[in-house]
Backbone as a chain_set.jsonl record, in Angstrom:
{"seq": "MTQPCIILATLKPAAGKKDAVLAVFNEVMPAVHEEEGCELYALYEDVDGALHMIEKWTTWDLWQIHMAGEPVAAIQAGLEGLLESDALIEEMYGLNVGLEGKAAL", "coords": {"N": [[-29.891, 30.644, 7.756], [-33.308, 31.297, 7.1], [-35.618, 30.718, 8.428], [-37.314, 30.627, 11.664], [-35.152, 30.284, 14.499], [-34.908, 27.935, 16.939], [-34.12, 27.489, 20.303], [-33.087, 25.399, 22.918], [-32.024, 25.62, 26.047], [-30.519, 23.924, 28.635], [-30.143, 23.954, 32.072], [-28.621, 23.025, 35.098], [-29.038, 23.793, 38.251], [-26.665, 24.009, 40.918], [-26.672, 22.362, 44.118], [-28.737, 23.996, 46.357], [-28.543, 26.446, 44.994], [-30.501, 27.397, 43.278], [-32.171, 29.704, 43.64], [-30.323, 31.772, 43.388], [-29.532, 31.402, 40.735], [-31.978, 31.975, 39.466], [-32.191, 34.664, 40.139], [-30.166, 35.808, 38.597], [-31.239, 35.503, 36.011], [-33.601, 36.976, 36.313], [-32.573, 39.518, 36.472], [-31.387, 39.931, 33.963], [-33.096, 39.139, 31.877], [-35.071, 41.12, 30.957], [-33.548, 42.8, 29.268], [-32.772, 40.998, 27.284], [-35.27, 40.392, 26.184], [-35.753, 42.707, 24.774], [-34.017, 42.616, 22.674], [-33.271, 42.645, 19.177], [-35.036, 40.453, 17.133], [-35.738, 38.629, 19.106], [-38.199, 36.538, 19.822], [-39.212, 34.817, 21.686], [-38.257, 34.095, 24.96], [-38.101, 32.26, 27.447], [-38.238, 30.906, 30.734], [-38.354, 27.727, 32.158], [-39.086, 25.164, 34.59], [-38.267, 21.773, 35.102], [-39.666, 18.667, 36.409], [-37.646, 17.524, 37.817], [-36.057, 19.516, 38.704], [-34.304, 20.756, 36.985], [-33.549, 23.583, 34.897], [-34.97, 25.099, 32.039], [-34.387, 27.052, 29.319], [-36.347, 28.31, 26.88], [-36.097, 29.397, 23.699], [-36.862, 31.575, 20.984], [-35.809, 32.803, 18.02], [-35.889, 35.188, 15.413], [-34.199, 34.76, 13.231], [-31.265, 32.742, 12.532], [-28.977, 34.324, 12.359], [-29.633, 36.561, 13.958], [-29.825, 35.278, 16.404], [-27.165, 34.606, 16.751], [-26.027, 37.14, 17.053], [-27.229, 37.811, 19.461], [-25.96, 35.851, 21.089], [-23.357, 36.779, 21.163], [-23.608, 39.064, 22.561], [-23.916, 41.578, 25.221], [-25.927, 40.862, 27.239], [-25.819, 38.009, 27.27], [-23.176, 37.636, 28.046], [-23.333, 38.705, 30.59], [-25.092, 36.865, 31.8], [-23.554, 34.536, 31.662], [-21.361, 35.263, 33.307], [-22.723, 35.766, 35.695], [-23.722, 33.266, 36.357], [-21.546, 31.801, 37.067], [-20.119, 29.277, 38.955], [-22.592, 28.482, 39.918], [-23.894, 26.357, 38.775], [-24.314, 22.804, 38.266], [-23.023, 21.712, 36.086], [-21.803, 22.571, 32.777], [-24.051, 24.478, 30.763], [-26.393, 22.911, 28.579], [-26.801, 23.43, 25.239], [-29.148, 23.398, 22.723], [-29.838, 23.591, 19.344], [-32.452, 24.083, 17.077], [-34.839, 23.505, 14.35], [-38.062, 24.03, 12.926], [-40.142, 21.551, 11.391], [-42.472, 21.765, 10.007], [-44.7, 19.972, 10.176], [-47.895, 18.754, 10.641], [-50.853, 20.507, 11.91], [-51.284, 23.816, 10.759], [-50.328, 26.55, 12.772], [-50.412, 25.064, 15.071], [-48.283, 23.457, 15.137], [-45.805, 24.464, 15.483], [-43.451, 26.57, 17.174]], "CA": [[-31.26, 30.177, 7.622], [-34.296, 32.374, 7.231], [-36.719, 30.319, 9.315], [-36.988, 30.885, 13.069], [-34.171, 29.454, 15.184], [-35.395, 27.578, 18.243], [-33.037, 27.082, 21.176], [-33.403, 24.852, 24.245], [-30.822, 25.62, 26.913], [-30.782, 23.223, 29.884], [-29.197, 24.313, 33.155], [-28.877, 22.322, 36.336], [-28.459, 24.525, 39.39], [-25.995, 23.268, 41.983], [-27.473, 22.23, 45.354], [-28.941, 25.257, 47.095], [-28.238, 27.625, 44.171], [-31.569, 27.724, 42.342], [-32.621, 31.105, 43.822], [-29.266, 32.628, 42.827], [-29.649, 31.282, 39.263], [-33.172, 32.72, 39.05], [-31.903, 36.094, 40.296], [-29.373, 36.21, 37.407], [-32.151, 35.625, 34.874], [-34.529, 38.092, 36.573], [-31.841, 40.739, 36.194], [-30.944, 40.07, 32.575], [-34.125, 38.819, 30.875], [-35.69, 42.264, 30.297], [-32.681, 43.245, 28.181], [-32.866, 39.99, 26.185], [-36.565, 40.547, 25.528], [-35.691, 43.892, 23.916], [-33.078, 42.407, 21.557], [-33.841, 42.402, 17.875], [-35.215, 39.053, 16.762], [-36.193, 37.806, 20.205], [-39.637, 36.275, 19.781], [-39.539, 34.102, 22.915], [-37.147, 33.831, 25.843], [-38.92, 31.911, 28.617], [-37.574, 29.946, 31.592], [-39.235, 26.696, 32.723], [-38.418, 24.189, 35.459], [-38.864, 20.444, 34.983], [-40.029, 18.029, 37.683], [-36.424, 17.121, 38.519], [-35.356, 20.72, 39.158], [-33.479, 21.404, 35.906], [-34.157, 24.756, 34.283], [-34.929, 25.045, 30.574], [-34.695, 28.32, 28.636], [-36.863, 28.066, 25.544], [-35.878, 30.639, 22.943], [-37.213, 31.617, 19.565], [-35.168, 33.946, 17.371], [-36.398, 35.348, 14.05], [-33.21, 34.127, 12.325], [-30.024, 32.233, 13.144], [-28.055, 35.446, 12.451], [-29.981, 37.351, 15.106], [-29.457, 34.503, 17.586], [-25.713, 34.729, 16.896], [-25.795, 38.467, 17.62], [-27.559, 37.681, 20.887], [-24.979, 35.054, 21.786], [-22.147, 37.601, 21.282], [-23.953, 40.314, 23.2], [-23.705, 41.852, 26.626], [-26.756, 40.108, 28.144], [-25.319, 36.628, 27.432], [-21.931, 37.723, 28.844], [-23.771, 38.922, 31.988], [-25.647, 35.614, 32.286], [-22.437, 33.626, 31.889], [-20.635, 35.725, 34.489], [-23.589, 35.621, 36.877], [-23.934, 31.856, 36.634], [-20.277, 31.195, 37.442], [-20.16, 28.601, 40.233], [-23.966, 28.201, 40.383], [-24.437, 25.217, 38.068], [-23.632, 21.53, 38.435], [-22.2, 21.471, 34.896], [-22.065, 23.522, 31.703], [-25.378, 24.421, 30.158], [-26.547, 22.182, 27.294], [-27.515, 24.303, 24.25], [-29.615, 22.646, 21.538], [-30.377, 24.447, 18.27], [-33.373, 23.293, 16.254], [-35.669, 24.197, 13.366], [-39.323, 23.367, 12.698], [-40.282, 20.662, 10.214], [-43.736, 22.041, 9.374], [-45.548, 18.773, 10.155], [-49.085, 18.905, 11.471], [-51.753, 21.591, 11.617], [-50.74, 25.156, 10.837], [-50.688, 27.22, 13.99], [-50.296, 24.194, 16.262], [-47.158, 22.534, 14.96], [-44.536, 25.221, 15.533], [-43.377, 27.643, 18.168]], "C": [[-32.219, 31.349, 7.823], [-35.455, 31.983, 8.109], [-36.296, 30.563, 10.774], [-36.021, 29.837, 13.635], [-34.708, 29.209, 16.594], [-34.25, 27.017, 19.08], [-33.653, 26.506, 22.472], [-32.13, 24.802, 25.007], [-31.244, 24.999, 28.24], [-29.707, 23.535, 30.881], [-29.614, 23.566, 34.411], [-28.23, 23.058, 37.501], [-27.778, 23.581, 40.381], [-26.893, 23.29, 43.208], [-27.523, 23.59, 46.055], [-28.744, 26.534, 46.282], [-29.358, 28.078, 43.214], [-32.008, 29.184, 42.457], [-31.592, 32.072, 43.248], [-29.294, 32.59, 41.291], [-30.856, 32.102, 38.79], [-32.918, 34.238, 39.158], [-31.099, 36.607, 39.115], [-30.321, 36.425, 36.232], [-33.119, 36.754, 35.081], [-33.86, 39.418, 36.25], [-31.652, 40.976, 34.728], [-32.055, 39.889, 31.551], [-34.794, 40.042, 30.247], [-34.844, 42.789, 29.122], [-32.737, 42.314, 26.993], [-34.17, 40.167, 25.446], [-36.606, 41.734, 24.599], [-34.768, 43.698, 22.712], [-33.818, 42.169, 20.245], [-33.9, 40.919, 17.578], [-35.678, 38.145, 17.87], [-37.709, 37.713, 20.17], [-40.114, 35.569, 21.05], [-38.242, 33.852, 23.684], [-37.789, 33.557, 27.189], [-38.237, 30.77, 29.408], [-38.628, 29.031, 32.224], [-38.407, 25.806, 33.638], [-39.078, 22.826, 35.275], [-39.078, 19.825, 36.362], [-38.83, 17.543, 38.483], [-35.574, 18.295, 38.954], [-34.435, 21.367, 38.142], [-34.274, 22.58, 35.335], [-33.959, 24.684, 32.765], [-35.309, 26.437, 30.031], [-35.116, 27.943, 27.232], [-36.807, 29.407, 24.806], [-36.375, 30.493, 21.528], [-36.671, 32.935, 19.016], [-35.631, 33.994, 15.924], [-35.511, 34.663, 13.024], [-32.02, 33.618, 13.12], [-29.079, 33.413, 13.308], [-28.357, 36.315, 13.685], [-29.704, 36.602, 16.419], [-27.94, 34.611, 17.816], [-25.33, 36.104, 17.451], [-26.11, 38.453, 19.108], [-26.466, 36.962, 21.648], [-23.672, 35.819, 22.007], [-22.378, 38.858, 22.088], [-23.709, 40.384, 24.7], [-24.614, 41.059, 27.561], [-26.26, 38.671, 28.358], [-24.016, 36.651, 28.256], [-22.306, 37.915, 30.335], [-24.345, 37.643, 32.592], [-24.478, 34.662, 32.589], [-21.641, 34.006, 33.15], [-21.429, 35.49, 35.765], [-23.769, 34.174, 37.295], [-22.658, 31.124, 37.092], [-20.37, 30.606, 38.845], [-21.537, 28.212, 40.735], [-24.586, 26.938, 39.756], [-23.642, 23.965, 38.318], [-22.668, 21.25, 37.298], [-22.547, 22.561, 33.893], [-23.507, 23.376, 31.195], [-25.326, 23.653, 28.85], [-27.368, 23.05, 26.375], [-27.881, 23.464, 23.029], [-30.28, 23.613, 20.585], [-31.259, 23.579, 17.392], [-34.233, 24.161, 15.338], [-36.921, 23.375, 13.104], [-39.365, 22.608, 11.409], [-41.61, 20.86, 9.511], [-44.592, 20.791, 9.148], [-46.703, 19.017, 11.094], [-49.894, 20.145, 11.063], [-51.061, 22.938, 11.749], [-51.246, 25.861, 12.097], [-50.556, 26.377, 15.241], [-49.056, 23.332, 16.19], [-45.816, 23.254, 14.998], [-44.6, 26.267, 16.651], [-43.443, 28.97, 17.428]], "O": [[-31.965, 32.26, 8.61], [-36.226, 32.855, 8.509], [-35.111, 30.688, 11.084], [-36.082, 28.659, 13.283], [-34.934, 30.153, 17.352], [-33.496, 26.164, 18.611], [-34.603, 27.057, 23.028], [-31.232, 24.03, 24.671], [-32.183, 25.46, 28.889], [-28.516, 23.407, 30.598], [-30.796, 23.485, 34.743], [-27.021, 22.96, 37.713], [-28.271, 22.484, 40.643], [-27.776, 24.14, 43.322], [-26.501, 24.229, 46.303], [-28.779, 27.622, 46.857], [-29.181, 29.02, 42.442], [-32.199, 29.837, 41.431], [-31.966, 33.096, 42.676], [-29.104, 33.613, 40.633], [-30.753, 32.844, 37.813], [-33.403, 35.001, 38.322], [-31.321, 37.732, 38.667], [-30.214, 37.431, 35.531], [-33.449, 37.449, 34.121], [-34.526, 40.35, 35.798], [-31.746, 42.116, 34.274], [-31.964, 40.436, 30.453], [-35.07, 39.995, 29.048], [-35.394, 43.18, 28.093], [-32.749, 42.753, 25.843], [-34.199, 40.103, 24.217], [-37.442, 41.761, 23.695], [-34.746, 44.543, 21.817], [-34.882, 41.55, 20.231], [-32.911, 40.207, 17.755], [-35.989, 36.983, 17.61], [-38.412, 38.684, 20.452], [-41.272, 35.701, 21.444], [-37.241, 33.441, 23.097], [-38.003, 34.472, 27.984], [-37.733, 29.809, 28.828], [-39.643, 29.489, 32.748], [-37.189, 25.702, 33.49], [-40.305, 22.725, 35.287], [-38.7, 20.418, 37.373], [-38.951, 17.196, 39.658], [-34.491, 18.109, 39.511], [-33.849, 22.415, 38.412], [-35.504, 22.563, 35.3], [-32.909, 24.26, 32.283], [-36.416, 26.924, 30.263], [-34.351, 27.336, 26.483], [-37.39, 30.402, 25.237], [-36.315, 29.411, 20.943], [-37.022, 34.02, 19.48], [-35.752, 32.954, 15.277], [-36.0, 34.06, 12.068], [-31.806, 34.03, 14.26], [-28.417, 33.496, 14.342], [-27.435, 36.753, 14.374], [-29.384, 37.226, 17.431], [-27.493, 34.698, 18.959], [-24.395, 36.206, 18.244], [-25.365, 39.005, 19.917], [-26.075, 37.398, 22.731], [-22.95, 35.524, 22.959], [-21.452, 39.645, 22.286], [-23.351, 39.401, 25.348], [-24.139, 40.607, 28.602], [-26.274, 38.169, 29.482], [-23.795, 35.762, 29.078], [-21.663, 37.349, 31.219], [-24.115, 37.36, 33.768], [-24.432, 34.055, 33.659], [-21.299, 33.141, 33.956], [-20.882, 35.069, 36.784], [-23.952, 33.892, 38.479], [-22.713, 29.951, 37.461], [-20.659, 31.317, 39.808], [-21.669, 27.678, 41.836], [-25.667, 26.507, 40.157], [-22.436, 24.028, 38.555], [-21.623, 20.631, 37.5], [-23.452, 23.365, 34.114], [-24.084, 22.288, 31.206], [-24.347, 23.73, 28.107], [-28.513, 23.378, 26.688], [-27.007, 22.888, 22.381], [-31.176, 24.364, 20.968], [-30.872, 22.476, 17.005], [-34.342, 25.373, 15.52], [-36.853, 22.147, 13.064], [-38.701, 22.973, 10.439], [-41.87, 20.193, 8.51], [-45.136, 20.587, 8.063], [-46.502, 19.444, 12.231], [-49.652, 20.746, 10.016], [-50.342, 23.184, 12.718], [-52.425, 25.782, 12.442], [-50.584, 26.905, 16.352], [-48.801, 22.546, 17.103], [-44.8, 22.696, 14.584], [-45.667, 26.767, 17.006], [-43.399, 30.028, 18.055]]}, "num_chains": 1, "name": "protein.A"}
């Protein structure tokens, strides 16, 4: 696909492990931000304590390169034992509905 690839990754830190999870991302995120195609890589927390990484990649191919890269391997290794369950990764694409400039990431 040539349109931007939007990713929502949901992570649920195990009890008492949120700070350790955040430390992993603080360490690795600068490298991700420098990867080709990374337009957005931002971590949010919902009201129930789950963490959500919102990502925007220029293309699906560049997201795949990211997924196979060293920063993702470092995140996976660093998160070992820190999450309640495996991360949920959702891949999505804009539908171009609504006002231009307000209807897409």
